[in-house]
Backbone as a printed PyTorch tensor [residue, N CA C, xyz], in Angstrom:
tensor([[[ 87.7980,  -4.9620,  99.0180],
         [ 88.5310,  -4.5250,  97.8480],
         [ 88.3930,  -5.5610,  96.7090]],

        [[ 88.4610,  -6.8260,  97.1020],
         [ 88.3310,  -7.8940,  96.1130],
         [ 86.9480,  -7.8380,  95.4450]],

        [[ 85.9380,  -7.5700,  96.2340],
         [ 84.5630,  -7.4940,  95.7140],
         [ 84.4210,  -6.4060,  94.7080]],

        [[ 85.0980,  -5.2770,  94.9160],
         [ 85.0590,  -4.1680,  93.9840],
         [ 85.6970,  -4.5770,  92.6430]],

        [[ 86.8530,  -5.2870,  92.7100],
         [ 87.5230,  -5.7270,  91.5000],
         [ 86.6390,  -6.7200,  90.7160]],

        [[ 85.9830,  -7.6110,  91.4360],
         [ 85.0870,  -8.5590,  90.7800],
         [ 83.9450,  -7.8380,  90.0950]],

        [[ 83.4020,  -6.8390,  90.7940],
         [ 82.3020,  -6.0480,  90.2450],
         [ 82.7280,  -5.2980,  88.9710]],

        [[ 83.9170,  -4.7080,  89.0060],
         [ 84.4540,  -3.9860,  87.8290],
         [ 84.6890,  -4.9820,  86.7030]],

        [[ 85.2080,  -6.1280,  87.0150],
         [ 85.4680,  -7.1220,  85.9740],
         [ 84.1420,  -7.5970,  85.3370]],

        [[ 83.1550,  -7.8240,  86.1370],
         [ 81.8530,  -8.2450,  85.5830],
         [ 81.2470,  -7.1730,  84.7380]],

        [[ 81.4020,  -5.9240,  85.1830],
         [ 80.8730,  -4.7870,  84.4090],
         [ 81.6010,  -4.6820,  83.0700]],

        [[ 82.8910,  -4.8570,  83.0710],
         [ 83.6530,  -4.8090,  81.8070],
         [ 83.2070,  -5.9250,  80.8620]],

        [[ 83.0360,  -7.0940,  81.3750],
         [ 82.5640,  -8.2330,  80.5370],
         [ 81.1790,  -7.9890,  79.9970]],

        [[ 80.3170,  -7.4760,  80.8020],
         [ 78.9370,  -7.2240,  80.3460],
         [ 78.9220,  -6.1430,  79.2920]],

        [[ 79.6810,  -5.0880,  79.4540],
         [ 79.6470,  -4.0410,  78.4800],
         [ 80.3700,  -4.4550,  77.1790]],

        [[ 81.3660,  -5.3230,  77.2740],
         [ 82.0120,  -5.8110,  76.0660],
         [ 81.0600,  -6.6890,  75.2480]],

        [[ 80.2530,  -7.4110,  75.8770],
         [ 79.2680,  -8.2400,  75.1930],
         [ 78.1870,  -7.4200,  74.5210]],

        [[ 77.9700,  -6.2220,  74.9440],
         [ 76.9380,  -5.3940,  74.3320],
         [ 77.4180,  -4.6230,  73.1230]],

        [[ 78.7090,  -4.6780,  72.8680],
         [ 79.2350,  -3.9180,  71.7210],
         [ 78.8690,  -4.5870,  70.4150]],

        [[ 78.8900,  -5.9210,  70.3660],
         [ 78.6490,  -6.6380,  69.1070],
         [ 77.2990,  -6.2970,  68.4890]],

        [[ 76.2140,  -6.3310,  69.2770],
         [ 74.9110,  -5.9780,  68.6830],
         [ 74.8500,  -4.5440,  68.1710]],

        [[ 75.4910,  -3.6310,  68.9050],
         [ 75.4720,  -2.2210,  68.4830],
         [ 76.2280,  -2.0470,  67.1720]],

        [[ 77.4170,  -2.6570,  67.0690],
         [ 78.1920,  -2.5570,  65.8510],
         [ 77.4440,  -3.2180,  64.7010]],

        [[ 76.7770,  -4.3390,  64.9260],
         [ 76.0250,  -4.9960,  63.8880],
         [ 74.8850,  -4.1100,  63.4210]],

        [[ 74.2230,  -3.4480,  64.3580],
         [ 73.1380,  -2.5400,  63.9790],
         [ 73.6380,  -1.3730,  63.0870]],

        [[ 74.7840,  -0.8900,  63.4030],
         [ 75.3750,   0.1850,  62.6100],
         [ 75.6790,  -0.3300,  61.2020]],

        [[ 76.2960,  -1.4910,  61.1300],
         [ 76.5830,  -2.1160,  59.8370],
         [ 75.3140,  -2.3810,  59.0240]],

        [[ 74.2660,  -2.8180,  59.7460],
         [ 73.0070,  -3.0930,  59.0840],
         [ 72.3710,  -1.8230,  58.5470]],

        [[ 72.3960,  -0.7300,  59.2880],
         [ 71.8360,   0.5140,  58.7850],
         [ 72.6820,   1.0930,  57.6320]],

        [[ 74.0110,   0.8710,  57.6720],
         [ 74.8260,   1.3120,  56.5220],
         [ 74.4550,   0.5270,  55.2680]],

        [[ 74.2430,  -0.7690,  55.4250],
         [ 73.8920,  -1.6050,  54.2600],
         [ 72.5100,  -1.1930,  53.7240]],

        [[ 71.5810,  -0.9210,  54.6370],
         [ 70.2410,  -0.4660,  54.2090],
         [ 70.3060,   0.8340,  53.4550]],

        [[ 71.1220,   1.7600,  53.9390],
         [ 71.2660,   3.0490,  53.2360],
         [ 71.8870,   2.8740,  51.8680]],

        [[ 72.9000,   2.0240,  51.8000],
         [ 73.5530,   1.8200,  50.4780],
         [ 72.5980,   1.0960,  49.5410]],

        [[ 71.8050,   0.2120,  50.0510],
         [ 70.8240,  -0.4940,  49.1920],
         [ 69.7670,   0.4950,  48.6750]],

        [[ 69.3630,   1.3940,  49.5350],
         [ 68.3750,   2.4090,  49.0970],
         [ 68.9710,   3.3050,  48.0330]],

        [[ 70.2470,   3.6740,  48.1930],
         [ 70.9030,   4.4670,  47.1620],
         [ 71.0290,   3.7060,  45.8590]],

        [[ 71.2880,   2.4000,  45.9470],
         [ 71.3540,   1.5720,  44.7310],
         [ 70.0020,   1.5170,  44.0370]],

        [[ 68.9740,   1.4560,  44.8100],
         [ 67.6180,   1.4110,  44.1960],
         [ 67.3130,   2.7260,  43.4810]],

        [[ 67.6990,   3.8230,  44.0770],
         [ 67.5100,   5.1450,  43.4630],
         [ 68.2850,   5.1980,  42.1350]],

        [[ 69.4670,   4.5590,  42.1110],
         [ 70.2860,   4.5760,  40.8910],
         [ 69.7730,   3.5990,  39.8460]],

        [[ 68.6360,   2.9670,  40.1310],
         [ 68.0170,   1.9920,  39.2160],
         [ 68.8070,   0.7250,  39.0900]],

        [[ 69.4100,   0.3210,  40.1860],
         [ 70.2230,  -0.9200,  40.2010],
         [ 69.3920,  -2.1850,  39.9240]],

        [[ 68.1300,  -2.2690,  40.3440],
         [ 67.4020,  -3.5090,  39.9860],
         [ 67.3380,  -3.7600,  38.4800]],

        [[ 67.3820,  -2.7000,  37.7090],
         [ 67.3700,  -2.8600,  36.2780],
         [ 68.7450,  -3.1060,  35.6700]],

        [[ 69.7650,  -2.3280,  36.1420],
         [ 71.0920,  -2.3400,  35.5100],
         [ 72.0970,  -3.2620,  36.2140]],

        [[ 71.8150,  -3.6530,  37.4340],
         [ 72.7040,  -4.5530,  38.1690],
         [ 71.8650,  -5.5340,  38.9820]],

        [[ 71.0840,  -6.3330,  38.2890],
         [ 70.1370,  -7.2060,  39.0530],
         [ 70.7970,  -8.2410,  39.9470]],

        [[ 71.9280,  -8.8000,  39.5240],
         [ 72.5890,  -9.8230,  40.3850],
         [ 73.1000,  -9.1900,  41.6620]],

        [[ 73.7870,  -8.0670,  41.5080],
         [ 74.3510,  -7.3850,  42.6980],
         [ 73.2830,  -6.8690,  43.6280]],

        [[ 72.2110,  -6.3020,  43.0110],
         [ 71.1420,  -5.7620,  43.8110],
         [ 70.4100,  -6.8760,  44.5850]],

        [[ 70.1370,  -7.9640,  43.9160],
         [ 69.4230,  -9.1060,  44.5140],
         [ 70.2990,  -9.7190,  45.6240]],

        [[ 71.6010,  -9.8340,  45.3500],
         [ 72.5400, -10.3850,  46.3230],
         [ 72.5360,  -9.5140,  47.6040]],

        [[ 72.6050,  -8.2110,  47.4050],
         [ 72.5820,  -7.2850,  48.5370],
         [ 71.3040,  -7.4300,  49.3510]],

        [[ 70.2040,  -7.5140,  48.6430],
         [ 68.8990,  -7.6550,  49.3340],
         [ 68.8270,  -8.9620,  50.1460]],

        [[ 69.3100, -10.0270,  49.5710],
         [ 69.2580, -11.3380,  50.2610],
         [ 70.2400, -11.3830,  51.4450]],

        [[ 71.4520, -10.8310,  51.2760],
         [ 72.3830, -10.7930,  52.3770],
         [ 71.8640,  -9.9140,  53.5320]],

        [[ 71.2120,  -8.8170,  53.1540],
         [ 70.6340,  -7.9670,  54.1870],
         [ 69.5460,  -8.7010,  54.9580]],

        [[ 68.7390,  -9.4450,  54.2310],
         [ 67.6900, -10.2480,  54.8810],
         [ 68.2990, -11.2650,  55.8240]],

        [[ 69.3590, -11.9180,  55.4370],
         [ 70.0470, -12.9060,  56.2740],
         [ 70.6380, -12.2240,  57.5130]],

        [[ 71.2040, -11.0270,  57.3050],
         [ 71.8110, -10.3230,  58.4340],
         [ 70.7430,  -9.9820,  59.4960]],

        [[ 69.5990,  -9.5200,  59.0330],
         [ 68.4950,  -9.2280,  59.9580],
         [ 68.0050, -10.4580,  60.6510]],

        [[ 67.9370, -11.5580,  59.8900],
         [ 67.4930, -12.8680,  60.5190],
         [ 68.4960, -13.2930,  61.5990]],

        [[ 69.7570, -13.2270,  61.3250],
         [ 70.7740, -13.6580,  62.3160],
         [ 70.8270, -12.7250,  63.5310]],

        [[ 70.4910, -11.4650,  63.3170],
         [ 70.5110, -10.5000,  64.4130],
         [ 69.4050, -10.8360,  65.4330]],

        [[ 68.4040, -11.5440,  64.9860],
         [ 67.3070, -11.9160,  65.9190],
         [ 67.7260, -12.9700,  66.8900]],

        [[ 68.8290, -13.6150,  66.6720],
         [ 69.3420, -14.6190,  67.6080],
         [ 70.4470, -13.9940,  68.4450]],

        [[ 70.9110, -14.6860,  69.4410],
         [ 71.9970, -14.1240,  70.2870],
         [ 73.2130, -15.0350,  70.1740]],

        [[ 74.2430, -14.6270,  70.8510],
         [ 75.4600, -15.4150,  70.9220],
         [ 76.3000, -15.3040,  69.6740]],

        [[ 76.7110, -16.4410,  69.1310],
         [ 77.6400, -16.4780,  68.0010],
         [ 76.9720, -15.9800,  66.7040]],

        [[ 75.6890, -15.7920,  66.7000],
         [ 75.0150, -15.3490,  65.4680],
         [ 75.3130, -13.8830,  65.1600]],

        [[ 75.7810, -13.1300,  66.1570],
         [ 76.1190, -11.7260,  65.9050],
         [ 77.2530, -11.6340,  64.8680]],

        [[ 78.1950, -12.5520,  64.9230],
         [ 79.2700, -12.5500,  63.9470],
         [ 78.7280, -12.8230,  62.5390]],

        [[ 77.7810, -13.7830,  62.4640],
         [ 77.1620, -14.0470,  61.1810],
         [ 76.4040, -12.8130,  60.6420]],

        [[ 75.6970, -12.1520,  61.5500],
         [ 74.9350, -10.9650,  61.1540],
         [ 75.8730,  -9.8970,  60.6560]],

        [[ 76.9940,  -9.7050,  61.3480],
         [ 77.9970,  -8.7240,  60.8920],
         [ 78.5180,  -9.0780,  59.4940]],

        [[ 78.8710, -10.3360,  59.2910],
         [ 79.4120, -10.7220,  57.9880],
         [ 78.3750, -10.5800,  56.8570]],

        [[ 77.1300, -10.9610,  57.1480],
         [ 76.0940, -10.7910,  56.1360],
         [ 75.8320,  -9.3170,  55.8350]],

        [[ 75.8150,  -8.4790,  56.8850],
         [ 75.6050,  -7.0380,  56.6500],
         [ 76.7660,  -6.4290,  55.8440]],

        [[ 77.9710,  -6.9070,  56.1060],
         [ 79.1540,  -6.4380,  55.3770],
         [ 79.0370,  -6.8490,  53.8870]],

        [[ 78.6350,  -8.0740,  53.6200],
         [ 78.4420,  -8.5260,  52.2310],
         [ 77.3160,  -7.7630,  51.5690]],

        [[ 76.2420,  -7.5010,  52.2840],
         [ 75.1430,  -6.7260,  51.7610],
         [ 75.5870,  -5.3270,  51.3520]],

        [[ 76.3940,  -4.7010,  52.2010],
         [ 76.9020,  -3.3810,  51.9260],
         [ 77.7830,  -3.4020,  50.6630]],

        [[ 78.6490,  -4.4070,  50.5660],
         [ 79.5360,  -4.4660,  49.4180],
         [ 78.7870,  -4.6720,  48.1360]],

        [[ 77.8240,  -5.5770,  48.1410],
         [ 77.0230,  -5.8090,  46.9130],
         [ 76.1780,  -4.6110,  46.5740]],

        [[ 75.6250,  -3.9320,  47.5590],
         [ 74.8160,  -2.7530,  47.2830],
         [ 75.6640,  -1.6250,  46.7060]],

        [[ 76.8670,  -1.4820,  47.2260],
         [ 77.7620,  -0.4610,  46.6730],
         [ 78.1460,  -0.7810,  45.2470]],

        [[ 78.4280,  -2.0550,  44.9800],
         [ 78.7500,  -2.5010,  43.6130],
         [ 77.5780,  -2.2940,  42.6680]],

        [[ 76.3710,  -2.6070,  43.1490],
         [ 75.1540,  -2.4210,  42.3520],
         [ 74.9610,  -0.9460,  41.9960]],

        [[ 75.1360,  -0.1140,  43.0140],
         [ 74.9640,   1.3440,  42.7990],
         [ 75.9860,   1.8600,  41.7730]],

        [[ 77.2450,   1.4520,  41.9340],
         [ 78.2910,   1.9090,  41.0030],
         [ 78.0290,   1.4170,  39.5880]],

        [[ 77.6080,   0.1610,  39.4690],
         [ 77.3130,  -0.3950,  38.1790],
         [ 76.1290,   0.3060,  37.4910]],

        [[ 75.1140,   0.6000,  38.2730],
         [ 73.9410,   1.2820,  37.7240],
         [ 74.2550,   2.7140,  37.3440]],

        [[ 75.0550,   3.3740,  38.1520],
         [ 75.4180,   4.7520,  37.8420],
         [ 76.3250,   4.8710,  36.6330]],

        [[ 77.1190,   3.8680,  36.3790],
         [ 78.0570,   3.9240,  35.2450],
         [ 77.3690,   3.4610,  33.9390]],

        [[ 76.1800,   2.9070,  34.0570],
         [ 75.4740,   2.4690,  32.8700],
         [ 74.8610,   3.6650,  32.1600]],

        [[ 75.0250,   3.6790,  30.8100],
         [ 74.4430,   4.8080,  30.0660],
         [ 72.9070,   4.8110,  30.2030]],

        [[ 72.3970,   5.9480,  30.5020],
         [ 70.9330,   6.0630,  30.6960],
         [ 70.2590,   6.1620,  29.3260]],

        [[ 69.0280,   5.6850,  29.3020],
         [ 68.2420,   5.6990,  28.0510],
         [ 67.7850,   7.0390,  27.6460]]])
């Protein structure tokens, strides 16, 4: 019986450790989608700071995701910042009067 509990405990720990990369991948894909929408809205022209920031944060998030351990938290934070800047860039570009 004790062996079964140990096995269940190890399984729970192993599966909990696998959640961070999955959540980070979801955040990364959300940031990529928002960045693509910002580009369509012509954000590189009308919101260059925000668009460039989003691009660089996304690059850092992908870089950190390549490592394991505590870097997943960094990847999550960079992906979150990339999403926020991309959203801001898109909003700024869409609110700008078109030529």
